[in-house]
N, C-alpha and C positions, 0 to 999 in steps of 0.2 A: 895487821891486822887485828882489832876487839874486837873480842868478843868475853858477854856479861851473862850467866846462865844467872837466872829468878827462879826458884823455890818456890809455885803457885801450887794452892791448898782448889782440890777439883769441887766443883758438884757434884761430879759422878764419886759418892759413896765417901767424900772428903781424902779423898786422891791425893799425895803431890809430885806435882808431876814438874821438871825439867822445862825451862821454856830459855830459848840459845837466843841471846841478838847478837849480830855478825856484822859488821861493819868494815868497809876498807875503809883506811883511815885517811889515802890522800882524794878520795872521793868525794865517801859518805856513806855511797850505795850500804844498802841496813837491806840485810834476811831477817825475818825474825821464827824460828823454830819452832813447833807446839805452843801457840799461847792456849796454855788451861785454862785461864780464866783472867779477873781481875785485869780487863782491857788499861784502866785508867792507871796502874804500876806498870805497866809495860810504854804505856806515852808518855808517860815520862821520862824514864829512861831514853825513849829515843828525842825527848825533847834535850831531856841534859848533855846529850848525845849528839847534836845536829844533824844528827841523822835523817836520811831521803830515803826511802818504805819504797823498797822496790817489789819483795819477793814479802809472800808470808805461806813459810811453808810446813805443810803438814805430812808427818810421817806416815800415817796411819788414821782411820776416820773418826777410831775410838772417839765420846765426847768428854772424854779426860784430856783430850791435847786440843781439843777443838772451841771449849768454852767464850772463846775471847777474841773470836777469827769477825765477826760479824762487823763487834763495833770498831777492834781497831781498822778494817779495811772501811770502813766508813767514815772514820774521823781521819785517820793517814793514809788509805788510798793503799797502793801493794795489791801484785797478784798473788793470788790464791794460787795455789799450786797441788797437787796430789796425783799419786801417778795414776794409771788408767784401770788399773783392778779395780783401785777401792774410788774412782768418783763417783758409782752409781750409792757406792755406799756411805758415802758422804751426808747423799739425801736422805739417803732411807735412815728414820730415826730408832726401826728395830736392828737393824745393821751396825748404827756407829752408838749406839747403845744408850739415847740418852730417850727415851722413849717406856723402856726395862727398870732402869735405874736410878735414873736421876729425877729429881727434886722438882726439877724446872719443869717447864712445860718444853715437849722435843723439841727438835732441832736441827733442821735441813738445811744445807748450804752446798749452794750452787761452787764447785771451785769456776777458778775465771780460767785455768790451763789446764790439760795434765802433759803427767810428767810421762817418760818411759825409761825405761834399763840401759844406761849409756849414757843418755842426755848428759849436754852441761850448762850451768846455771854460770853466770858471770857480774862478780861484783865489783864494780872498779878493774884492780889487775888481781884480785881474786877468783880463781875459779873451783867447781863443785860437778864431781860427778854423781850422777843416780845411781843405787844398785838395787834396784831390786828386789829384795829380800821374803818373799811369802813366804806366811807359817804365820805370827800368829792374825793379821788378816792376808787374805790372798795379795791386795797390794801395797802391802807394808814397804817400807822402803827405808834406803838409810842414805849419808850425806857424807861424798869422800874431797876432801883438801886434799891432795898430794902435796902441793907448795909449805902447806904447814906443818903437813903428819899426823888431821886430824879427822875423825869419822862420827858422824853424827848417827848415832843408831836404834833412835825409836825406840820401841818394845821389840825388837829383833834381839839384842843383846847388850845384855848389864852383866855387873861383874857379878863373875859364878853363877851363873844361869843365863837361860835363853828366856823368850816372852810364855805366856802363856797360850794355851792351844784347845781351850774347852771350849772356845767363843766362835760365833758366828764368821765361816769362812776359813776360819784357823785349821793346822794340821802341824801337826807335830815332825809327819816327817819331813813335810817340806820347809818346813824352820833350820833343824838339824840343817840338811843339805846346803841351803843358803845360808849357814853361818862357816859353815863346812869351806864350801868351794866361793864363797863371793868375800870373807871378812876375813880367814884365817889364815889367805891367803897374802892379804895387804900386810908389808913393813911392820915385823914383828913391835917396834916403837910406836907406830900408829898407837896414838890417846885417841881412848870413844868415851864421845861423851852421851852418853844412854837417855831414857825418855822418866826416866825413874830412877833413884839414889845416886853412887857415884860415880867418880868416872873410873878405869882401868886399861889397862893397856892390851891388846893383841897377843903378846907375847904373855898374856897373866891367863889370859882364859884357853887355848890353845891344850894346857892338859886336859881338860875337859872333855875335852871332845876325840882325842886321839881313838879309844875308844868305841865312842859312842855311835854305830849308825842307826838310819832309820828302821824301822820297825823293831831294835827294840828296849828293852823298858831300862 
């Protein structure tokens, strides 16, 4: 596997978002995860890697993760994937927040396909399992690659913290349940690549959630 991380400043309140480019070395099939902005920079990297773009995966519908989706799709192809429960939010600027706090015109994107919990995506010999993790948004999701021991967690799980739950369709109870029941059950040495900030490991995050149950402050 080839994995490249681009830290991209989104137009949405100048937030720095992690955009990941994942490629199967043998087939060159490639997935871009959360192309926040700066399509030219992402495309340049794809060309350097001689990539065949297969998927544009969106972990959730917020504007700081989708700014380059349309240009990337138009210039490089690839299917835009998002969880079923965020499909409508991706089209709704009031839910994806681009109508509220972006300086650019509101963004409405229709995904190519919807994914659901347990779905499997393949890039050549690489396999990724969709994990539905509602909380930050109702359709938030993560991608888990067992063979490489890595998780792309979007805005569900960060180093030392969970994602915000004060936004449209978000829920504190849901995000804690998602983390406890779906992410912390992964192998301890799983590397977590979040939507913002630096990477971590499942074992490093477990102590934070031992005594934190839904409904508690």
